[in-house]
C-alpha positions in Angstrom: -5.4 -33.9 -13.9 -5.3 -30.3 -12.1 -7.0 -31.5 -9.0 -4.2 -34.3 -8.3 -3.2 -34.3 -5.0 0.3 -32.5 -4.3 1.7 -35.9 -2.7 1.6 -37.1 -6.0 4.9 -35.0 -6.3 8.4 -35.2 -5.5 10.4 -34.0 -2.4 7.0 -32.8 -0.2 6.5 -35.2 2.2 3.9 -35.0 4.9 5.8 -31.9 7.0 6.2 -30.2 3.6 2.3 -31.1 2.4 1.1 -30.1 5.8 2.9 -26.2 5.1 1.4 -25.9 2.1 -2.4 -27.1 3.0 -2.1 -24.4 5.5 -0.6 -22.0 2.9 -4.0 -22.6 1.1 -2.1 -24.3 -1.5 -3.9 -28.1 -2.1 -3.6 -29.3 -5.6 -1.5 -29.4 -8.5 -3.6 -26.4 -10.0 -2.9 -24.1 -6.5 0.4 -24.8 -6.7 0.7 -23.9 -10.8 -1.3 -20.4 -10.2 0.8 -19.6 -7.2 3.0 -17.6 -9.4 5.7 -15.8 -8.6 6.4 -12.5 -6.9 10.0 -11.7 -8.5 12.6 -13.1 -10.5 16.4 -13.5 -10.0 18.5 -12.5 -13.8 21.3 -14.9 -13.3 21.8 -14.9 -16.8 24.8 -12.0 -16.7 26.7 -11.9 -13.1 27.8 -8.5 -12.4 31.5 -8.1 -11.6 32.3 -7.0 -8.1 33.8 -3.8 -9.3 30.5 -2.8 -10.4 29.1 -3.4 -6.8 27.9 -0.4 -5.1 25.5 -0.2 -1.6 21.3 -0.8 -2.2 22.3 -2.9 -5.7 20.7 -6.2 -5.4 22.4 -8.5 -8.5 24.2 -12.0 -8.9 28.0 -12.4 -8.8 30.3 -15.1 -10.2 33.0 -15.0 -7.3 35.3 -17.6 -5.8 36.0 -18.1 -2.1 39.2 -16.1 -0.7 40.7 -17.1 2.1 38.8 -19.2 5.4 35.8 -18.0 6.4 35.4 -16.8 9.8 32.0 -16.9 12.8 31.0 -15.1 15.2 28.8 -15.2 17.6 26.1 -12.3 18.9 23.2 -12.2 20.6 20.5 -14.5 19.3 22.8 -14.7 16.5 26.0 -16.7 14.8 27.1 -14.6 11.5 29.3 -16.4 8.7 31.4 -13.9 7.0 33.5 -15.2 3.8 35.8 -12.6 1.7 35.0 -13.2 -1.8 36.4 -12.4 -4.9 36.6 -11.8 -8.9 38.8 -10.8 -11.5 37.7 -7.3 -10.8 37.3 -6.6 -6.9 36.5 -8.1 -4.2 33.9 -8.0 -1.2 32.1 -9.7 1.6 29.0 -12.3 2.3 27.8 -12.0 5.2 25.0 -14.4 6.6 23.3 -14.8 10.1 22.1 -18.3 11.3 23.5 -19.8 8.9 26.6 -22.0 10.6 26.3 -25.4 8.2 27.7 -22.7 5.4 31.1 -22.6 6.9 31.9 -26.2 5.6 30.8 -25.5 2.4 32.9 -22.1 1.9 36.2 -23.7 1.6 38.6 -21.6 -0.3 38.7 -21.2 -3.4 35.2 -22.6 -4.5 33.5 -21.2 -7.3 29.7 -19.6 -6.1 27.0 -18.3 -7.9 25.6 -15.7 -5.7 22.4 -13.5 -5.4 21.7 -10.7 -2.9 22.0 -7.1 -2.2 25.3 -4.8 -1.2 25.5 -2.8 1.5 28.0 -0.7 2.9 29.0 -1.6 6.6 32.0 0.3 8.4 33.2 1.3 5.1 32.9 -1.9 3.9 31.0 -3.2 0.8 29.2 -6.2 2.1 26.6 -8.7 0.2 23.9 -9.4 3.1 22.6 -13.2 3.2 22.7 -13.6 -0.4 21.7 -17.1 -1.9 24.0 -19.8 -3.5 22.4 -20.8 -6.8 23.1 -24.0 -8.8 22.1 -23.1 -12.1 22.1 -20.1 -14.8 19.0 -18.3 -16.4 16.4 -16.5 -14.7 15.1 -17.7 -11.0 11.8 -17.4 -9.9 11.3 -16.2 -6.1 8.4 -17.6 -4.7 6.1 -15.8 -1.4 7.7 -17.6 1.5 5.9 -20.7 2.9 7.2 -21.6 6.8 8.4 -25.3 6.7 9.1 -25.5 2.8 12.3 -24.4 1.0 12.7 -22.0 -1.8 14.8 -25.1 -3.9 11.9 -27.7 -2.6 9.0 -24.8 -3.4 10.6 -24.5 -7.5 11.3 -28.0 -7.7 7.3 -29.4 -7.0 6.2 -26.5 -9.1 8.7 -27.6 -12.0 7.6 -31.3 -11.5 3.9 -29.9 -11.5 4.3 -28.3 -14.7 5.6 -31.1 -16.6 2.9 -33.2 -15.4 0.3 -30.7 -16.9 2.1 -29.9 -19.6 -0.4 -28.8 -22.9 -3.4 -29.9 -20.7 -4.5 -26.6 -19.2 -7.5 -25.5 -21.7 -7.2 -22.0 -23.0 -10.6 -20.6 -22.4 -10.4 -16.9 -23.8 -12.0 -16.5 -26.7 -9.3 -16.5 -29.5 -10.4 -13.3 -31.2 -9.5 -11.3 -28.3 -6.0 -13.5 -28.1 -5.3 -12.5 -32.1 -6.6 -8.5 -31.3 -4.5 -8.1 -28.6 -0.9 -10.6 -29.4 -1.6 -13.0 -26.3 0.1 -16.0 -26.3 -1.6 -19.0 -25.3 -2.5 -20.5 -22.2 0.5 -23.6 -21.3 3.2 -21.4 -23.0 2.4 -18.1 -20.6 2.4 -20.5 -17.4 5.3 -22.0 -18.3 7.2 -19.3 -18.6 6.1 -17.4 -16.1 7.0 -19.9 -13.7 10.4 -21.2 -15.8 11.1 -18.6 -18.5 13.3 -19.4 -21.3 14.0 -16.0 -22.2 13.0 -12.1 -21.0 11.1 -11.8 -24.1 9.1 -15.3 -23.2 8.4 -14.0 -19.5 7.2 -10.5 -21.0 4.7 -12.2 -23.2 3.8 -14.9 -20.2 3.5 -12.1 -17.7 1.4 -9.8 -19.9 -0.9 -12.8 -20.8 -1.6 -13.9 -17.5 -2.3 -10.2 -16.2 -4.9 -9.2 -19.5 -7.0 -12.3 -18.7 -7.1 -11.8 -15.2 -7.5 -7.8 -15.0 -10.3 -8.2 -18.0 -12.3 -10.8 -15.8 -11.8 -8.8 -12.9 -13.2 -5.8 -14.9 -16.1 -7.2 -16.1 -17.2 -9.2 -12.7 -17.2 -5.1 -11.0 -19.4 -4.4 -14.7 -21.7 -7.2 -13.6 -22.1 -5.9 -9.8 -22.6 -2.5 -10.7 -25.0 -3.5 -13.2 -27.1 -5.5 -10.0 -26.8 -2.8 -7.9 -30.3 -2.0 -5.7 -31.8 1.8 -5.9 -30.1 4.0 -3.3 -30.9 7.1 -0.8 -31.9 10.0 -3.4 -31.5 13.0 -2.2 -33.4 16.4 -2.7 -31.7 20.0 -2.9 -30.8 22.7 -5.6 -27.0 24.1 -6.0 -27.7 27.0 -4.1 -27.4 24.4 -1.0 -24.2 23.9 -2.3 -22.8 27.4 -2.8 -24.4 28.1 0.8 -21.9 25.3 1.9 -18.9 27.3 0.4 -20.5 30.3 2.5 -19.6 28.8 5.7 -15.6 27.9 5.4 -13.4 30.9 5.7 -11.3 30.4 2.8 -12.2 30.0 -1.3 -12.7 26.6 -2.8 -10.1 25.9 -5.5 -12.1 24.8 -9.1 -11.0 21.3 -8.5 -13.0 21.3 -5.0 -15.9 22.8 -6.3 -16.1 20.4 -9.4 -16.0 17.2 -7.4 -18.7 18.2 -5.3 -20.8 19.0 -7.7 -19.8 15.7 -9.3 -20.9 14.2 -5.8 -24.0 16.3 -6.0 -25.5 14.9 -9.2 -24.7 11.3 -7.5 -26.4 12.4 -4.6 -29.5 13.6 -7.0 -29.1 10.0 -8.8 -31.8 7.1 -8.3 -28.6 4.7 -8.1 -26.8 4.4 -5.0 -23.1 6.9 -5.1 -19.9 4.6 -5.2 -17.2 7.4 -5.7 -13.6 7.8 -4.4 -12.3 10.9 -4.2 -8.7 11.5 -4.2 -6.4 13.9 -3.5 -2.8 14.6 -2.6 -2.1 15.6 0.6 -3.7 19.0 1.5 -5.5 18.9 -1.6 -8.6 20.1 1.0 -10.5 16.5 0.5 -12.1 16.6 4.6 -13.6 20.4 3.0 -15.2 18.8 0.3 -16.3 15.4 2.0 -18.1 18.1 4.7 -19.8 19.2 1.4 -21.3 16.1 1.0 -22.6 15.4 4.5 -24.0 19.0 4.1 -26.1 18.5 1.6 -27.1 15.1 3.3 -28.3 16.5 6.2 -30.3 19.4 4.5 -31.7 16.4 2.9 -32.8 15.1 6.1 -30.7 12.2 6.0 -27.6 11.0 8.3 -24.0 11.1 7.4 -21.2 9.2 8.9 -17.7 9.1 8.1 -15.1 6.9 9.7 -11.5 7.4 9.9 -8.7 4.7 10.9 -7.3 6.2 14.1 -8.9 7.5 17.1 -6.3 10.5 16.6 -7.9 11.3 13.3 -11.1 10.8 14.1 -11.0 13.2 17.4 -9.5 16.1 14.7 -12.6 15.2 11.9 -15.2 15.3 15.0 -13.4 18.6 16.3 -13.8 19.9 12.7 -17.3 19.0 11.9 -18.3 20.3 15.4 -17.2 23.4 15.2 -18.3 23.7 10.9 -22.0 22.1 11.8 -23.5 22.9 15.2 -23.8 26.6 14.9 -26.1 25.7 12.5 -28.4 23.3 14.5 -26.7 20.1 13.5 -26.2 17.2 16.0 -22.8 16.1 15.7 -21.6 12.7 17.3 -18.5 10.7 18.3 -18.0 7.0 18.3 -15.0 5.2 18.8 -13.9 1.8 20.8 -12.2 4.2 23.8 -15.7 5.4 25.0 -16.9 3.9 28.3 -19.7 1.2 28.0 -22.1 3.9 28.9 -21.0 6.2 26.0 -21.4 3.1 23.6 -25.0 3.0 24.6 -25.8 6.4 24.3 -23.9 6.7 20.8 -26.1 3.6 19.7 -29.1 4.9 20.8 -28.7 8.5 19.4 -27.9 7.0 16.3 -30.6 4.7 16.0 -33.6 7.1 16.8 -31.9 10.0 14.6 -30.6 12.4 17.6 -27.5 12.6 16.0 -27.5 14.0 12.0 -24.0 13.0 11.6 -21.3 10.9 13.5 -17.6 10.5 13.3 -15.9 7.3 14.5 -13.6 4.2 13.8 -14.4 1.0 13.1 -16.9 1.5 16.0 -19.1 2.4 13.4 -19.6 -0.8 11.9 -19.9 -3.2 15.0 -22.5 -4.9 15.1 -25.0 -3.6 17.5 -24.7 -0.2 15.3 -27.8 0.8 13.5 -28.7 4.1 11.7 -32.6 5.7 11.6 -32.1 6.9 8.0 -28.4 6.5 6.7 -27.7 8.7 3.4 -24.3 9.2 2.9 -21.1 6.9 4.2 -17.8 8.7 4.2 -14.0 6.6 4.9 -11.2 8.5 5.3 -7.5 7.0 4.3 -9.0 4.5 2.0 -6.3 2.2 1.1 -5.9 1.5 5.3 -9.2 -0.3 5.1 -10.4 -3.4 2.8 -12.9 -3.1 0.6 -14.4 -5.8 3.4 -15.0 -3.1 6.2 -16.0 -0.2 3.3 -19.1 -2.3 2.2 -20.0 -3.3 5.8 -20.5 0.6 6.7 -22.5 0.7 3.7 -24.9 -1.6 4.6 -25.6 -0.4 7.9 -28.7 1.4 5.8 -30.6 1.2 2.6 -28.0 1.4 0.1 -26.5 4.7 1.5 -24.4 6.7 -0.8 -20.6 5.9 -0.2 -17.6 8.2 -0.6 -14.3 7.0 0.1 -11.2 9.4 0.4 -7.2 8.8 -0.3 -4.5 10.7 0.1 -2.3 8.3 -1.9 -2.3 9.7 -4.9 -2.8 6.3 -7.0 -2.5 7.0 -10.6 -5.9 7.2 -12.7 -5.1 4.0 -14.8 -4.3 1.4 -11.1 -7.6 3.1 -10.0 -9.6 1.9 -12.3 -8.4 -2.1 -11.1 -8.2 -1.0 -7.1 -11.4 1.2 -6.8 -12.5 -0.4 -10.4 -16.5 -0.3 -8.7 -16.3 3.2 -8.2 -16.6 6.4 -10.0 -13.1 8.8 -9.6 -13.0 12.3 -8.4 -9.7 13.6 -8.4 -8.2 16.9 -6.8 -5.3 18.2 -8.8 -5.0 21.4 -7.6 -3.7 22.8 -4.0 -5.3 25.5 -2.2 -3.3 28.9 -2.7 -0.9 29.7 0.3 -0.5 26.1 1.3 3.3 26.5 2.3 5.7 24.6 0.0 8.1 21.9 2.1 11.7 22.3 1.0 13.2 18.8 0.4 16.9 17.6 0.9 18.6 14.8 0.8 21.2 14.5 3.5 24.2 12.2 3.6 25.4 10.6 6.5 28.2 12.8 7.3 26.1 15.6 7.6 23.5 14.3 10.3 25.1 16.4 13.3 24.3 19.7 11.0 20.9 18.3 10.2 20.4 17.9 13.9 21.6 21.1 14.6 19.5 22.7 12.4 16.3 20.7 14.2 17.0 22.3 17.0 17.2 25.9 16.1 13.6 25.3 14.4 12.9 24.0 18.1 14.4 27.1 20.0 12.1 28.8 17.7 8.9 27.3 18.8 8.4 24.5 16.2 8.1 20.9 15.9 9.7 18.1 14.3 9.3 14.3 13.6 12.0 12.1 13.1 10.8 8.9 11.1 12.7 5.3 11.7 12.0 2.3 9.5 12.6 0.0 12.2 10.9 -0.5 16.3 14.6 -2.1 17.8 17.7 -3.2 16.3 18.7 -5.4 14.3 21.5 -7.2 13.2 20.2 -8.2 9.8 19.5 -5.3 8.6 21.3 -2.0 8.2 18.7 0.3 9.7 18.5 3.3 12.2 15.8 2.1 14.8 13.4 4.0 17.1 14.0 3.0 20.0 18.0 3.6 19.9 17.1 6.9 18.2 15.0 8.4 20.7 17.7 7.7 23.5 20.3 9.3 21.2 18.8 12.3 20.3 17.3 12.6 24.2 21.2 12.9 24.6 22.2 14.6 21.6 19.5 17.6 22.2 19.4 17.8 26.1 16.9 20.5 25.7 14.4 19.5 23.8 11.3 17.5 24.6 11.8 14.2 23.2 8.6 11.6 22.6 8.6 7.7 21.0 5.3 6.5 19.6 5.6 3.0 17.0 3.3 0.6 15.8 3.7 -2.0 18.6 2.3 0.2 21.6 -1.2 -0.1 22.3 -3.7 1.6 20.8 -4.4 3.8 23.5 -1.1 4.3 24.4 -0.6 5.3 21.1 -2.9 7.5 20.4 -2.7 9.6 23.7 1.3 10.1 22.7 0.0 11.5 19.2 -1.8 14.0 20.8 0.2 14.9 23.4 2.5 15.7 20.2 -0.3 17.3 18.6 -1.1 19.6 22.0 2.8 20.5 22.1 3.3 18.9 24.7 7.1 17.6 22.9 9.2 19.2 20.4 10.5 15.9 18.6 8.5 12.8 17.7 10.5 9.9 17.2 8.5 7.0 15.2 7.9 4.3 12.8 5.9 5.0 9.7 2.6 5.1 12.3 2.3 8.8 11.5 2.1 8.8 8.0 -1.6 9.3 8.6 -4.1 10.7 11.2 -1.9 13.4 12.4 -2.5 17.3 11.7 0.2 18.8 13.8 0.3 22.7 11.8 3.2 23.4 14.5 5.4 20.8 12.5 7.6 22.5 10.5 10.6 19.7 10.2 10.4 16.2 8.8 13.7 13.9 9.1 12.9 10.4 7.7 15.8 8.3 8.5 17.4 5.3 6.0 15.0 7.0 3.3 16.4 4.4 0.9 14.5 2.0 2.5 11.2 3.4 1.8 8.9 3.9 -1.3 8.5 7.3 -3.3 4.9 7.1 -2.5 5.4 6.6 1.6 8.1 9.3 1.4 5.6 11.8 -0.2 2.9 10.7 1.9 5.1 11.4 5.7 6.2 14.6 4.0 2.9 15.6 3.8 3.0 15.8 7.5 4.6 18.8 7.7 3.7 22.7 5.9 0.6 22.1 6.9 0.6 25.6 9.1 2.0 28.8 8.1 5.5 28.0 8.3 8.4 27.4 6.2 8.9 23.6 6.2 11.5 21.1 5.6 12.1 17.4 5.1 15.4 16.0 5.0 15.7 12.4 3.5 19.1 10.8 5.6 20.2 8.6 2.9 23.3 8.2 -0.1 22.1 10.3 -3.0 20.4 8.6 -6.0 18.4 9.8 -8.7 15.1 8.1 -7.2 15.5 9.9 -3.8 16.6 13.2 -6.4 12.6 13.0 -7.6 11.2 14.2 -4.2 13.6 17.3 -4.2 12.3 18.1 -7.8 8.7 18.1 -7.2 5.8 17.7 -5.1 3.5 15.9 -7.2 2.2 13.2 -6.4 0.6 12.1 -8.9 4.1 12.1 -11.0 5.9 10.7 -7.8 3.2 8.0 -8.0 3.8 6.9 -11.3 7.7 6.7 -10.8 7.1 4.3 -7.9 5.0 2.1 -9.7 7.7 2.1 -12.1 10.3 1.2 -10.2 8.8 -1.2 -7.6 5.2 -2.4 -9.0 1.6 -1.6 -8.4 1.5 -3.8 -5.1 3.2 -1.8 -2.9 1.4 1.5 -3.4 -1.3 0.0 -1.1 -0.6 -0.1 3.0 -3.2 -3.3 3.1 -4.2 -6.0 0.1 -7.7 -4.6 -1.0 -10.1 -7.8 -0.3 -11.3 -9.5 -4.0 -8.5 -7.2 -6.1 -6.6 -9.5 -8.5 -3.4 -11.4 -6.6 -2.0 -12.0 -9.7 -2.7 -8.8 -12.2 -1.3 -6.5 -10.3 1.7 -8.5 -9.6 2.4 -9.1 -13.4 2.2 -6.1 -14.9 4.9 -4.6 -13.1 4.0 -0.9 -13.8 2.4 -1.7 -17.2 -0.9 1.0 -16.9 -1.1 0.7 -20.6 -2.0 -2.8 -19.7 -4.9 -1.9 -17.2 -6.6 0.6 -19.6 -6.7 -2.1 -22.2 -8.7 -4.4 -20.0 -10.8 -1.7 -19.1 -11.8 -0.5 -21.9 -12.3 -3.8 -23.5 -14.7 -5.4 -20.4 -16.9 -1.8 -21.2 -17.1 -2.6 -25.0 -17.9 -6.2 -24.4 -20.8 -5.2 -21.8 -22.0 -3.0 -24.0 -22.9 -6.3 -26.7 -24.3 -8.5 -24.1 -25.1 -11.4 -27.0 -22.4 -11.3 -28.6 -20.5 -15.1 -28.1 -17.2 -13.5 -26.8 -19.4 -11.5 -24.2 -20.9 -14.6 -23.0 -17.6 -16.5 -22.4 -16.0 -14.0 -20.7 -19.0 -13.2 -18.3 -19.0 -16.7 -17.8 -15.4 -16.9 -16.8 -15.6 -13.8 -14.7 -18.7 -14.9 -13.1 -16.4 -18.2 -12.1 -13.0 -16.8 -11.3 -14.3 -13.6 -9.4 -18.6 -12.7 -8.6 -18.3 -15.1 -5.8 -15.3 -13.3 -4.1 -16.5 -9.9 -5.0 -20.0 -10.7 -3.6 -18.5 -12.2 -0.4 -17.1 -8.9 -0.1 -20.2 -7.3 -0.6 -21.9 -9.4 1.9 -19.2 -9.5 4.8 
């Protein structure tokens, strides 16, 4: 029944069926399992008197007066004044000219959208005109299938299969954790009868998927081959710390001893080193590379950008070359001859250590005796890329690093196949970054402060959410601000970098800023990782309200890396969310709050291959559920002959193991 073709559903003609097929939705089952990414609560509309910039909500209002239309380059802007008994505002739509005929004066509308303040006027930007009250599902957009058509087709699919979804989760587990029945869960995950029914449905679906995922990871770990075992004593660990110009923190010491224990074991190390910006992750990783070299094996470190790879190479060269270790660099920008020489050096064992980018995992690269693989900024790589590098030798030890401060409970899922070491303290002497929220009216004062710091010889970042100007989005763009700052601060050398530039040009401009050839770098979020400029002491983030807290914290970490007092200015109207950044520098606390506010899916720059697609979006910050499923999976695997365990293992193999093995094989 559930494998019926979508053509059996109403409202889906050939073009829409083709669009859904392209999006991977082929059957009724596929459609039902494509759960909403969000919900609109239309049960209690907000009075216009309570509307504020940044608020996303439903309003029940009527059209006041004739709508207007304005033509702009590539845009047709429709505006209508709306009002209710408490106040009024303006609704604005872009490139939807047909709406003008529907917006006749006096028409009652139920609108859902976000408010903004533009030229002193409260506006509702591109609101959706809703037809019914209740809690309405919002699906990931499919080009060629209007949202309402998607909603109606999904409702028809649910009705067609009502009561026919088998509940394969053991009844004992359902009772123990108070989980609702599967058919109830699916219907209320799409079209909830109430907020309570939605919460119950989301919990059931998330629990099942996360439990099966954790079980599949346990199966993978139990099947792991023997790794590359190393031999060294604890004196070598202490010898490494003596090489550094600073004493290690207790967290760094603890993390390296955890890795040393893994490296000496028969099973390959699979460990995540997670630490806040500036906690000293690279030093610990270098410690693991040192122990690998001392054991007569090769170590490889992969970074997400050429700039960061260059920095790591220079640091590794300075630290290890005087000891006799041979350190190489392999990046995409090397000449053909240099690539050939690098490949030969790795294959013949002429290099003891190599630092590079994705070039390290290309098909032609082989290693003589690879013992350790380190990947930096793990969330910028997929699981697939990390495992590909890990397969360049005979099950080498793998260490992944991330400065994204992911709460420990969420790490259990996203890095569930890894043990975790956390650097939860900063080295002494790290310069704290003073953080301030700057409203629009104080912009000129702020840039006066930036100029003062430039005159003192310091450098500054200015980060914008957009590359180019957009009529549809109320935000500063990098191109325009770059031109504006060149005029406003003529004595400063202003440079521009953004993600649309070719990689070589982007890296060249970042490197020029690092060398001090520019005073102010205007950019998009491409500077979030991969730039270490100790002389930079000011970070300005335009439209800070458009960024997540974790990302703002990451950007703030670009300054305060030297001996100078450093500042981060969040250009936005003050909110409780942004004030948190002015009160704490604890990345873990900030990430917990970010996950609570925005859900866990947005904490990662790249979707991790093989990770649950429903569970993470369903839990909406419920870290307790992550812990429950993690512990239940471990308990089940300790009882392999239990009927419940056998049932869960069979489901995990069917739903996840093939996906995860595909990740590991590719």
